[in-house]
N, C-alpha and C positions, 0 to 999 in steps of 0.2 A: 557641608554639602550645599552647593548652588544649582535651582533649579530656574530655569527662565522661561518665562511665560509670554506669548506676543500674542495680541488680539487680531482675530483674523477676519473681522467684520461682524454686525450684528452682536450675538452674544457667543462667537465661536473663539476658541483659543489653542494654540500648539505649546507643547511645553517640552522642555529639553533639560535633560539634567547630565551630571557627571556620565554616565553610561553613554549617552550620544543617542538614545532611542527615544524618537519623537512620539509626543501623546496626543492626540486631539482629543477636544473636549467641546461640549456645546449645551446649550440649554434646550430643554423640550419647547415645542410650539408654545406651550401655555405658559412660557417665560418668556418668549419672544426669541427663540433659538430656531435652529430647524432640524434640531436632531440628528445630525451629521458627526457626532461625536460623543464618547462616554460622557455622561454627566459627573462633576465632581465627586459627588455620592456614590456612585457606582465604583469609581476608583478609589476612593478609602475602602469599600466593602472588599475590592478585589486586592488591593494593598494589604488588607489584614489577612485577606484568606492565602495569600502569596507569602506572607512571612509566617504564617505558622504552617504552611505547607515546607516552608523552606526549612522551619526549625525541625519540623517532625522527620524529614526525610534525612536530616544531617545526624539527629539521636538514632534514628533507625538504621544507618548507613550500613552496619554489619550485616543486616537483616533484609535488606531490600530485597534480595534474590526471593524471597519468601512474598514477596507484594507483588500482584500483578495488576492492579489498578489502585490509585488513590484519587480521591475528589473532593474539595471542600466545597458546600454551599454556605454562605453567607446572606442571612437575613436579618434585615435591619428593621427596629421600630424608631419612627422619628417623633419627636414631638410636634403638639398640633400648632404653640405659635412660634412666631419667628424668634430666633433663628431655630430652624427646625433640625437642631441636630439629632443623631442618635441617641437615644436613651438607652436602649436594649439592642445587645447584636445578638444570636444564635449561629454558632459555626457546626456545623453539621459534618464530619467526616466521615467519609464513606471508603471503606478499605476492602478489597479481596484478594485473597490469599491464605496462605497456611501460617501466617504470624500469629502469636497469642495474643488474645485482647489485652492483657496486662502490658505488653509490652508498647502496644501503640497508646493506650491510656498514659503509661507512663512519659511518653514522647509528646502528649499534648500536653500534659500537665505541665513538664519542664519547658515547654516553649513557650506555653502560656504565661507561666510564673516568673520565669527566667531570663529569655532570651528574644521573645518577640517584641520588637522595638515600638512596633506599631499598635500592639495591644497596650503596651505602657504609656503611650501618647494620647490614648484615648479617654474621653469622660463618659463612658458608658458602661453599663453591666453588660460583661461578656459572659455567655454561657456556652458548651458544648456538648455535642453528643457523638457516639460514634456506633453507624452501623458497619458491622463486620460481617462480611459474606451475606447481605441481605438481613441481618437480625439487629436490631439495636442491643446492645451491650451498656448496661448501667456501669457508671463509673464505682468501682468497688470501694474508692475512698469518700464518694459522698455520703453525707450524713442523710437518713431517712427525715423526711419532712413532716 
């Protein structure tokens, strides 16, 4: 896979990959940018959420008619010292519908452990939460702490 990223001036860059879609990136004013694009770290979290979301919907494909809403929040904690990479990321999967919680947890686990190439590429502790119809549902396979 080749993604070409071209400098647009100051701290702004434009990337285009094999899909042909263009992505604008820029640094915040604190880092000399104009804040006129997503930051690379925002895109990393978006890529992770998108990857696990695609995996979840593929795994649940036969049950998607029972899903009314699916949303994924990705919150990352960064190291204090440079390079300030993510050391922990929490993904909160919010689902509304009549799908049983064990099916969603199964999809999250399969996606995160077997299919999500983005999570496999990261060196961060990634954890997951499930909010089903507004209620947090613990992972039935999680060990008590």
